[in-house]
C-alpha positions in Angstrom: 0.0 0.1 -0.2 1.4 3.6 -1.0 1.3 5.8 2.1 1.3 9.8 1.7 1.1 11.3 -1.9 3.0 10.4 -4.9 3.3 12.5 -7.8 4.3 11.3 -11.3 4.6 13.6 -14.3 4.9 12.3 -17.8 6.3 15.2 -20.1 6.4 15.4 -23.7 8.1 18.8 -24.1 11.0 20.4 -26.3 14.4 18.7 -25.8 15.8 21.6 -24.1 13.7 20.8 -20.9 16.0 18.3 -20.3 18.8 20.1 -19.0 17.1 23.0 -17.1 18.0 22.8 -13.3 15.3 21.4 -11.1 14.0 24.6 -10.1 14.0 26.4 -13.6 11.6 27.4 -15.8 8.9 24.9 -17.3 8.8 24.7 -21.0 5.9 26.6 -22.4 2.8 24.4 -23.0 -1.0 25.4 -23.8 -2.9 22.2 -22.1 -3.2 18.6 -22.4 -6.6 17.8 -24.1 -7.6 14.1 -24.1 -4.0 13.0 -23.9 -3.2 15.2 -26.7 -0.2 17.5 -25.8 -0.3 21.1 -27.6 2.7 23.5 -27.5 2.4 27.1 -26.7 1.0 27.9 -30.7 -1.3 25.4 -30.2 0.4 22.8 -32.1 0.3 18.8 -31.5 3.4 17.4 -29.9 2.4 13.7 -29.6 -0.2 11.7 -27.5 0.3 10.4 -23.8 -1.6 7.2 -23.6 -1.9 5.7 -20.1 -4.1 2.2 -18.5 -4.3 0.9 -15.7 -4.9 -3.0 -14.7 -5.7 -3.4 -11.2 -4.8 -6.3 -9.1 -7.6 -8.0 -6.8 -8.1 -6.7 -3.2 -6.4 -9.6 -1.0 -9.6 -9.6 0.7 -12.1 -10.6 -2.6 -13.2 -6.9 -2.5 -12.8 -4.7 -6.0 -13.6 -1.2 -5.8 -14.6 1.1 -8.7 -12.3 3.7 -9.3 -12.1 6.6 -12.4 -9.2 7.3 -15.1 -9.8 11.3 -15.9 -8.3 13.7 -17.7 -9.4 17.2 -16.2 -9.7 20.3 -17.6 -10.1 20.5 -21.2 -9.8 16.8 -21.7 -12.5 14.2 -21.8 -13.4 11.7 -18.7 -12.8 7.9 -19.2 -13.8 5.4 -16.8 -12.2 2.1 -16.0 -12.4 -0.4 -13.0 -9.4 -0.1 -10.3 -9.2 -1.1 -6.9 -9.1 2.4 -5.6 -10.0 5.8 -7.1 -7.4 6.5 -9.5 -7.2 10.3 -10.7 -5.4 11.5 -13.8 -5.1 15.1 -14.2 -3.5 17.2 -17.2 -2.5 20.3 -16.1 -0.1 22.4 -17.9 2.6 20.4 -19.3 2.1 17.4 -17.4 0.1 14.6 -16.6 -0.4 13.9 -12.6 -1.7 10.9 -10.8 -2.4 10.7 -7.0 -3.9 7.9 -4.9 -2.6 5.3 -6.9 -3.3 1.5 -5.9 -2.4 -1.9 -6.2 -1.9 -3.0 -10.1 0.3 -2.4 -13.1 0.2 1.1 -14.6 1.3 1.8 -18.5 2.3 5.0 -19.9 3.0 5.3 -23.7 4.5 8.1 -25.4 3.7 8.6 -29.0 6.1 11.1 -30.8 4.8 12.9 -34.0 7.5 12.8 -36.8 10.6 15.8 -36.1 10.2 15.3 -32.1 13.7 13.9 -30.9 13.1 11.1 -27.9 14.4 13.1 -25.2 11.6 15.0 -25.6 9.7 12.5 -23.7 10.6 11.8 -20.1 9.2 10.9 -16.3 9.7 13.1 -13.5 8.5 12.9 -9.8 8.4 15.9 -7.3 9.1 13.3 -4.1 11.2 10.0 -3.9 14.1 9.4 -6.4 14.5 7.0 -9.3 17.0 4.2 -8.8 18.3 1.6 -11.3 17.8 -2.1 -10.0 18.1 -5.9 -11.5 14.5 -5.7 -12.4 13.9 -2.5 -14.0 13.6 1.3 -12.2 12.3 1.6 -8.9 10.9 4.7 -7.4 11.9 4.9 -4.0 10.3 7.3 -1.4 12.0 6.9 2.0 12.8 3.1 2.4 9.9 2.3 0.5 9.7 1.3 -3.0 6.6 2.7 -4.8 6.8 1.5 -7.8 8.9 -0.1 -10.5 9.2 1.1 -14.2 9.9 -1.9 -16.7 9.5 -3.0 -20.3 11.1 0.1 -21.6 10.6 -0.5 -25.7 10.9 1.7 -28.7 9.2 1.4 -32.1 9.4 3.5 -35.4 6.6 1.5 -37.8 6.9 -1.9 -37.1 10.9 -1.7 -36.5 11.8 -1.6 -32.6 14.3 0.2 -31.9 17.6 0.2 -29.3 16.1 2.4 -26.5 18.6 3.7 -23.6 17.1 5.0 -20.5 18.9 7.5 -18.8 18.3 7.6 -15.0 18.6 10.9 -12.8 17.7 11.5 -9.6 14.0 12.4 -9.9 13.8 12.1 -14.0 14.1 9.0 -16.7 14.4 10.0 -20.0 15.0 8.2 -23.3 18.1 8.2 -25.9 17.2 6.2 -29.3 20.6 6.3 -31.4 18.8 5.1 -34.8 15.8 7.5 -34.5 14.2 8.4 -37.9 12.9 11.9 -37.4 10.4 11.4 -40.6 8.3 8.7 -38.6 6.2 8.7 -35.6 8.4 7.2 -32.5 6.7 5.3 -29.7 7.6 4.7 -26.3 6.0 1.6 -25.2 5.1 0.2 -22.9 6.3 1.9 -19.5 4.7 -0.6 -16.8 4.5 0.4 -13.4 4.1 -2.5 -10.7 2.7 -0.9 -7.6 3.0 -2.9 -4.4 -0.3 -3.8 -2.9 -1.4 -5.8 0.2 0.3 -8.9 0.5 -1.6 -12.1 1.5 0.9 -15.3 0.8 4.5 -16.1 -0.4 6.7 -18.9 -0.6 10.2 -18.3 -0.3 11.8 -21.5 -0.5 11.1 -25.5 -1.3 13.0 -28.4 -0.4 12.1 -32.0 -1.4 12.7 -34.7 1.5 15.8 -36.8 1.3 13.7 -40.0 0.5 11.9 -38.0 -2.5 8.3 -38.6 -1.0 7.3 -34.7 0.1 7.8 -31.6 -0.7 8.2 -28.7 2.1 7.5 -25.1 1.3 7.9 -22.3 3.8 7.6 -18.6 3.8 5.2 -15.7 5.2 1.4 -15.5 5.6 -0.2 -11.6 6.3 -2.9 -10.9 8.8 -3.3 -14.5 9.9 -5.6 -15.7 11.7 -8.0 -13.1 10.2 -7.3 -14.9 6.6 -8.3 -18.5 5.7 -5.0 -19.6 5.3 -4.2 -23.1 4.1 -6.1 -26.3 5.8 -6.7 -26.2 9.7 -2.8 -24.9 10.3 -1.4 -25.8 13.5 0.0 -22.7 15.7 3.3 -22.7 17.1 3.9 -19.6 19.5 1.6 -16.5 20.0 -1.1 -15.8 17.3 -1.7 -11.8 16.2 -4.4 -10.0 17.6 -7.5 -10.3 15.1 -7.9 -7.2 13.2 -4.2 -6.5 13.2 -3.8 -6.6 9.2 -0.8 -6.1 7.6 2.1 -5.3 8.6 1.5 -8.1 10.8 2.9 -11.4 9.4 3.8 -15.1 10.4 6.2 -17.5 9.1 5.1 -21.0 8.0 5.8 -24.2 7.0 3.6 -26.6 4.9 4.4 -30.4 4.3 3.0 -32.0 0.6 3.1 -35.0 -1.2 5.7 -35.1 -4.0 2.8 -34.6 -6.4 1.6 -31.7 -4.4 -2.1 -33.4 -4.7 -1.9 -34.2 -0.7 -1.7 -31.5 1.9 -0.2 -33.4 5.1 0.5 -30.2 7.5 1.2 -26.5 7.7 2.5 -24.9 11.0 2.4 -21.5 11.5 5.4 -19.9 13.4 4.4 -16.9 15.1 5.1 -14.1 17.8 2.4 -11.1 18.3 3.9 -9.3 15.5 6.1 -9.7 12.9 8.0 -13.3 11.6 9.2 -14.0 8.4 10.5 -17.5 7.1 13.4 -17.2 4.4 14.9 -20.3 3.7 14.6 -24.2 4.2 16.9 -27.3 5.2 15.8 -31.0 5.3 17.8 -34.2 6.1 16.0 -37.8 7.0 14.6 -36.6 10.3 14.7 -33.0 10.5 13.4 -30.0 9.1 15.0 -26.7 9.7 13.3 -22.8 9.1 15.4 -20.1 9.2 14.0 -16.3 9.8 13.6 -13.4 11.5 10.9 -12.5 14.3 10.1 -9.1 16.0 8.9 -10.1 18.8 11.0 -13.2 19.9 9.9 -13.5 23.5 6.7 -15.0 22.7 7.7 -16.5 19.2 7.4 -20.5 18.3 7.9 -23.1 21.1 11.0 -24.8 22.8 12.8 -21.4 22.9 16.4 -21.3 23.5 17.7 -17.9 23.5 21.1 -16.5 23.0 22.2 -12.5 23.4 20.1 -9.7 24.5 16.5 -9.7 22.5 16.2 -6.3 20.8 14.0 -6.8 17.6 13.8 -8.0 15.3 16.1 -11.1 16.3 17.4 -14.1 14.1 15.6 -17.6 14.3 15.8 -21.3 13.3 13.2 -23.6 14.0 13.8 -27.3 14.1 11.1 -29.9 13.5 10.9 -33.5 12.9 9.9 -34.1 9.3 6.3 -34.9 9.7 5.9 -31.0 11.3 4.3 -32.8 14.1 6.7 -31.2 17.3 8.8 -27.9 17.5 12.1 -29.8 18.6 14.1 -26.5 19.1 14.2 -23.0 18.2 17.5 -21.1 18.1 17.2 -17.3 18.8 20.3 -15.1 18.1 19.7 -11.6 19.3 21.6 -8.7 19.7 19.8 -5.0 20.9 19.8 -4.2 17.3 18.2 -6.0 14.6 19.3 -9.8 13.2 18.1 -11.9 10.9 18.5 -15.3 9.2 18.4 -15.5 5.5 19.9 -19.1 5.1 19.7 -22.4 6.9 21.8 -26.1 6.2 22.6 -29.1 8.1 25.4 -31.5 8.3 25.7 -35.3 8.6 26.4 -34.7 12.3 23.0 -33.1 12.9 24.6 -29.5 13.6 22.5 -26.4 12.0 24.1 -23.5 10.2 22.6 -20.6 9.9 23.4 -17.2 8.1 22.1 -13.8 7.1 23.3 -10.4 9.3 23.3 -8.4 12.1 23.2 -4.9 12.9 25.4 -5.0 15.7 28.4 -7.0 15.3 30.1 -6.5 18.4 27.7 -7.6 20.5 26.7 -11.2 18.9 26.7 -14.0 21.3 28.7 -17.3 21.2 29.9 -19.9 23.4 33.4 -18.5 22.3 34.0 -14.9 21.1 32.8 -14.7 17.8 34.7 -14.9 15.0 35.1 -11.1 13.2 36.5 -10.7 9.8 36.7 -7.0 9.1 35.8 -3.7 10.8 32.1 -4.1 12.1 30.2 -1.5 11.1 26.5 -0.9 10.1 25.2 -3.9 8.5 27.5 -7.0 9.2 27.2 -10.8 7.3 26.4 -13.3 10.4 26.9 -16.9 10.2 25.7 -19.1 13.2 26.5 -23.3 14.2 24.4 -25.2 16.8 23.9 -28.6 17.9 21.3 -30.4 19.1 22.3 -33.1 21.2 22.6 -33.3 23.7 21.6 -29.8 24.5 20.8 -27.1 22.3 24.4 -24.9 21.8 25.4 -22.1 20.0 28.9 -23.6 19.2 30.6 -21.0 16.9 29.6 -17.7 15.1 31.2 -15.6 12.6 30.6 -11.9 11.3 32.0 -11.4 7.9 32.5 -7.5 8.0 33.7 -4.8 5.4 34.9 -1.2 6.7 33.4 1.5 8.4 29.7 2.2 7.1 29.5 -1.0 4.5 26.8 -3.4 4.2 27.2 -7.0 4.1 24.4 -10.0 4.3 24.9 -13.7 4.0 22.1 -14.7 1.5 22.7 -18.7 1.2 24.9 -21.7 3.0 26.3 -24.7 1.8 28.2 -27.4 3.8 30.3 -29.8 2.2 30.0 -33.6 3.6 32.3 -35.1 5.8 33.2 -32.5 7.7 34.3 -30.3 5.0 34.2 -26.7 4.4 31.0 -24.5 4.9 30.5 -22.1 1.9 28.6 -19.0 2.0 27.4 -16.5 -0.6 25.8 -12.9 -0.5 26.9 -9.4 -0.9 29.2 -6.7 0.4 29.9 -3.1 -0.4 33.1 -3.0 0.9 34.9 -4.5 -2.4 38.1 -6.0 -2.0 38.5 -4.8 1.6 35.7 -7.3 2.3 35.8 -9.6 5.4 39.6 -8.1 6.0 40.8 -8.1 2.6 43.1 -10.2 1.1 40.4 -12.3 -0.8 40.5 -12.5 -4.4 38.9 -10.2 -6.7 37.3 -10.4 -10.1 36.1 -7.6 -12.2 35.5 -4.0 -11.8 34.5 -3.8 -8.4 31.3 -1.4 -7.8 28.7 -0.2 -5.3 27.7 -3.7 -4.4 29.5 -7.2 -5.2 29.0 -10.9 -4.9 31.0 -13.0 -2.3 31.9 -16.1 -1.9 33.4 -17.3 1.4 34.4 -21.0 2.5 35.0 -21.3 6.5 36.6 -24.2 8.0 37.6 -25.5 11.6 34.0 -24.3 13.4 34.2 -20.9 11.4 37.7 -19.9 12.8 39.1 -19.7 9.1 38.2 -18.2 5.9 38.9 -17.7 2.3 36.9 -15.3 0.1 36.3 -14.1 -3.4 34.5 -11.2 -4.7 33.5 -10.4 -8.0 31.4 -7.4 -9.6 31.3 -4.7 -12.1 30.6 -1.1 -11.6 26.8 -1.8 -10.9 25.3 -4.1 -8.3 25.8 -7.9 -8.1 23.7 -9.6 -5.7 24.6 -13.6 -5.2 21.5 -15.3 -4.0 22.0 -18.9 -4.3 25.1 -21.6 -3.7 24.9 -25.3 -4.9 27.7 -28.3 -5.8 27.4 -30.7 -8.4 27.6 -34.5 -7.2 30.6 -35.0 -6.2 31.9 -31.5 -5.2 33.9 -31.1 -8.6 32.3 -27.9 -9.0 30.5 -24.9 -6.9 27.7 -22.8 -8.6 26.6 -19.3 -7.2 23.4 -17.7 -9.0 22.0 -14.1 -8.8 21.7 -11.3 -10.7 23.3 -8.2 -12.0 21.7 -4.8 -11.9 23.7 -4.0 -15.5 24.2 -6.8 -17.9 26.5 -4.8 -20.4 28.9 -4.3 -17.7 28.7 -7.7 -16.6 29.2 -8.7 -20.1 32.2 -6.3 -20.3 33.9 -7.3 -17.0 33.4 -11.5 -17.2 32.9 -12.4 -21.2 30.2 -14.6 -20.2 28.6 -16.9 -21.8 25.0 -15.0 -23.3 21.8 -17.2 -23.2 19.2 -14.4 -24.6 19.3 -11.1 -26.4 22.4 -9.1 -26.5 22.9 -7.7 -23.0 21.3 -3.9 -22.4 21.7 -1.7 -19.1 18.7 -4.0 -17.6 19.2 -6.7 -14.9 20.0 -10.2 -15.8 20.6 -13.6 -14.1 23.7 -15.3 -13.9 25.5 -18.2 -12.9 29.2 -18.6 -11.9 31.0 -22.1 -11.9 34.1 -22.5 -9.9 36.4 -25.1 -8.0 36.2 -25.8 -4.4 39.0 -23.6 -4.1 37.1 -20.6 -5.1 38.5 -19.9 -8.7 35.6 -19.1 -11.2 36.2 -21.0 -14.7 32.8 -20.2 -16.5 30.1 -16.9 -16.5 26.9 -17.4 -18.1 23.9 -14.6 -18.5 20.7 -15.4 -18.9 19.2 -12.1 -20.7 15.8 -10.5 -21.8 15.0 -7.2 -23.3 14.0 -6.4 -19.8 15.3 -7.2 -16.0 15.3 -10.7 -14.8 17.1 -12.0 -11.5 17.6 -15.8 -10.3 16.9 -16.7 -6.9 16.9 -20.3 -6.9 19.4 -22.7 -7.9 19.7 -26.7 -8.1 22.3 -28.4 -9.6 22.5 -32.0 -10.9 24.9 -34.5 -12.7 24.1 -32.9 -16.2 21.7 -29.9 -15.3 21.6 -26.6 -13.4 18.3 -24.9 -13.2 17.6 -21.3 -12.3 14.5 -19.6 -10.9 13.5 -16.2 -10.4 11.2 -13.4 -11.8 11.6 -12.2 -15.3 9.7 -8.9 -16.9 9.1 -9.1 -20.6 9.1 -12.8 -20.6 8.6 -12.9 -24.3 12.0 -11.9 -25.1 13.6 -14.3 -22.0 16.5 -16.5 -23.2 16.9 -18.1 -26.5 13.8 -20.0 -26.2 11.2 -20.1 -23.9 7.3 -22.0 -23.1 4.8 -20.0 -21.5 2.5 -21.2 -19.0 -0.4 -18.8 -18.0 -1.5 -15.4 -18.7 1.4 -12.7 -19.2 1.4 -9.9 -16.3 4.7 -8.5 -15.2 6.8 -9.8 -13.5 6.0 -13.5 -14.0 8.0 -16.6 -12.1 10.8 -18.5 -14.8 12.6 -21.5 -14.3 15.7 -22.1 -16.8 17.7 -25.1 -17.2 21.3 -25.1 -18.4 23.8 -28.1 -19.0 26.5 -28.0 -16.3 29.3 -26.2 -18.5 27.0 -23.3 -18.7 27.5 -23.3 -22.3 24.4 -24.7 -23.3 20.6 -23.5 -23.0 18.3 -26.7 -22.3 15.0 -24.7 -22.2 13.3 -22.5 -19.9 9.7 -21.8 -18.9 7.5 -19.0 -17.5 4.9 -19.4 -15.2 2.5 -16.4 -15.5 -0.7 -14.6 -14.6 -2.3 -11.5 -15.2 -1.1 -10.6 -11.7 2.5 -10.4 -10.4 4.2 -13.8 -9.9 7.8 -14.4 -8.7 9.5 -17.7 -8.1 12.2 -17.6 -4.9 12.8 -21.5 -4.3 13.6 -24.3 -6.3 14.5 -28.2 -5.7 14.6 -31.5 -7.8 12.7 -34.6 -7.4 12.2 -37.8 -9.1 8.8 -35.9 -10.7 10.7 -33.0 -12.1 11.6 -29.5 -11.1 9.9 -28.2 -7.9 9.3 -24.3 -7.7 7.7 -22.4 -4.8 7.1 -18.5 -5.2 4.0 -16.2 -5.3 1.3 -15.4 -7.8 -1.2 -12.1 -7.9 -3.9 -14.1 -9.6 -4.1 -17.8 -8.9 -7.4 -18.3 -11.0 -5.0 -18.1 -14.1 -1.8 -18.5 -12.7 0.5 -21.4 -15.1 -2.9 -22.4 -16.7 -1.7 -25.9 -18.0 -0.6 -27.9 -14.6 -3.2 -29.2 -12.2 -4.0 -26.7 -9.6 -4.5 -27.5 -6.0 -5.6 -25.0 -3.6 -5.2 -25.2 0.2 -7.1 -22.5 2.1 -8.9 -19.5 0.6 -7.8 -20.5 -3.0 -8.3 -17.9 -5.9 -8.2 -14.2 -5.2 -5.1 -12.0 -4.2 -1.6 -12.8 -3.4 -1.1 -16.2 -2.6 1.8 -18.7 -2.4 2.2 -21.2 -5.0 4.5 -24.3 -5.4 4.6 -26.0 -8.9 5.9 -29.5 -10.4 7.3 -28.9 -13.6 8.2 -32.2 -15.6 11.6 -31.7 -17.4 9.6 -32.4 -20.9 7.8 -29.0 -20.0 10.5 -27.0 -19.9 12.4 -27.7 -23.3 11.4 -25.8 -26.4 12.4 -26.4 -29.7 13.1 -23.6 -31.4 11.9 -23.2 -35.0 14.9 -23.1 -37.7 15.5 -19.3 -38.8 12.7 -17.8 -36.4 12.8 -16.9 -32.9 10.9 -18.7 -30.3 7.3 -19.1 -30.7 4.4 -20.0 -28.4 1.0 -21.8 -29.3 -0.7 -18.4 -29.5 -0.7 -17.1 -32.8 -1.5 -13.5 -34.4 -4.2 -14.3 -37.1 -4.8 -11.7 -40.6 -7.7 -11.7 -42.7 -9.4 -10.0 -45.5 -12.7 -9.6 -45.6 -14.5 -7.1 -48.2 -11.6 -5.0 -48.3 -11.0 -4.7 -44.5 -8.0 -6.2 -42.7 -8.6 -7.8 -39.4 -5.8 -8.8 -37.0 -6.2 -11.2 -33.9 -3.8 -10.8 -31.0 -3.4 -13.0 -28.2 -1.5 -10.8 -26.1 -1.5 -7.1 -25.1 1.5 -5.6 -26.7 2.9 -3.0 -29.6 0.5 -3.2 -32.7 1.7 -1.4 -35.9 1.4 -2.4 -39.6 2.6 -1.3 -43.3 1.0 -2.1 -46.2 3.8 -1.9 -49.5 2.9 -2.1 -52.8 5.2 -3.7 -55.7 7.3 -1.1 -56.3 8.3 -1.2 -52.5 6.3 1.9 -51.5 4.8 2.1 -48.4 1.1 2.9 -49.1 -0.6 2.5 -45.5 1.2 2.6 -42.3 -1.1 2.4 -38.9 0.6 2.6 -35.5 -1.9 1.5 -32.9 0.9 1.1 -30.0 0.3 -0.6 -26.9 -3.2 -2.5 -27.3 -4.7 -5.5 -25.5 -5.2 -8.9 -26.9 -8.4 -8.4 -29.1 -9.3 -7.9 -32.7 -8.8 -4.8 -34.8 -9.7 -3.8 -38.2 -8.2 -1.5 -40.8 -10.2 0.0 -43.8 -7.8 -0.9 -47.1 -8.6 2.2 -49.2 -5.8 1.1 -52.0 -6.7 0.1 -55.5 -7.0 -3.4 -56.2 -3.8 -5.6 -56.4 -1.3 -7.5 -54.6 0.7 -5.9 -51.7 2.9 -7.2 -49.0 1.6 -6.8 -45.4 4.4 -6.0 -42.5 3.1 -6.6 -39.1 4.3 -6.5 -36.0 2.3 -7.2 -32.7 4.2 -7.5 -29.5 7.4 -9.9 -30.5 5.7 -11.3 -33.3 7.1 -9.9 -36.6 5.8 -11.4 -40.1 5.4 -10.7 -43.7 2.9 -12.1 -46.1 1.2 -11.5 -49.1 -2.1 -9.3 -49.3 -4.5 -9.7 -52.4 -7.2 -6.8 -52.0 -10.1 -6.9 -54.7 
């Protein structure tokens, strides 16, 4: 939910307006009428088209709102979750009171108006480049995200550069043709609303007969969550609503058709589960609790509870009993984001602390670097004969830097403990002395190996001048290779620094998923990027003898990876699964799990039946339409956690020779009585050209971003044979056209 007032301004004006100071004069415009921008002399400059697609309220209520141009403009009405008011005033289009949903802004500039005549500006907050587009941040809240930046002239897609300034986003098209209209389309702003359930991780049991999912549920017990959940701890007060959250863990059959048990791990305020680990008799969940003094059962506390505090909950494999709740606390904030077992039933947890000097331990913590700000944290526990915090390590940088541990991996037979995460300290991470790769920037990824109960440490730091986030770590069978996966905020810089194998379109300044393969000694030997026309990022990873699989979220999935199979109704962002070979040089297939809402995959594992993916969907009623669906709880409205089972055969896609990837959905074209009918299966940019036999363009229509549907175009041309060139989204085709 957006708090306070937000003002988004969509400008169409003379190019020189871009270079004026923030408090300087504004360009002279007479009016904006019905979305048509007029200059001071009343001449039309271009159009601004705006579309709002609501998400359904988590509580199943969808209200009606209005979409308006005020003043000289005309009033249009569309459904929305809350009232949405657009007002055209002077040179700007303004919006206040935005609500959950997606927002699409399209610029259409007439010939002669340069691309930098169009830009976005905000009067509060700031634009920040992220791995998944551009975020508008106000205080610490991300109010919306801008993604899917594309530019078209006629049926051609143009290379588009997006420049991010503090309170402006502007555009550049190097191959701009001033004789043709230019469409910058679409810019999608995803506005965060109230959440309900998110699955943060999934794991398959050791025997392969079960699947576990863990995550966060909002507003429990007000919502009808799961199937007869068992409460461990203290429930929120009725009516608490967001931000009251609880952690949960669910036990399902391997084919997902049977729900065995759900346990809610709760305190009286905020709790979240971030990661899962399984072994033959135990299941562990790691996360954080704001009120750890009444969280879950069987608590053992080390340190001074301040809140939030880091936790690990260990249960039996049937989820019938909480065996241990380990809480590590300092007077400031502490969170666990990762957990793993070793074969001796030791439990390892990783995350961060904001008070590294007061981390508790049976012996003094092992501190690497200079404690300051937010530092990475690793803890080692034993369960037998009594709960014991055996050792801890603080991974720090220098004064004022931030570090966090996002995943852990324990080598068998008492081998090393590997950790991966991110640091802003660059080469100074963990006291310096580590191996570095690339042009270290504002935020870099790290891999560490620890031995002798966290006493020893080796480190690798890699990055570019942009931001890198390493989210998951895994090993090949036999531990001959270590893999880490995550995302970079700038695929082009990543390509420059690491010369990776590219799976997808040529890298741009948007984010992309990376996989780094190396030896156990932490020396990387192969790097791969999975790219698309817009941002994507990996948050799940699993490695087998012949495959490396990633899962995460992707914007503009029609352009993602070399090939992909799409399941469900595209919204944005959507969840994805990508499979590579273990050399990282071959793309074996990608699947997109989509709905008309917001979708993301967090966790990934592999069973004998296929890949198990966990995350959340914003529209469960049309999510990933092909697999069978089982609803456990209040099923098909609002944001809900999902667990999907995807057989390997559904991931591979055969790419037609000489063409890009296609799906079963096709654009249909027919001519009836000198009228051209075009049916598009998905929303997207729509434009056509009719060319005569002499190569002259006789008809050009640019409709811009249009929803899926059927469109007609009168063919007022002499009888004869022509060529039709058509673009609908990513579909580009040419066919013979006979006009009687």
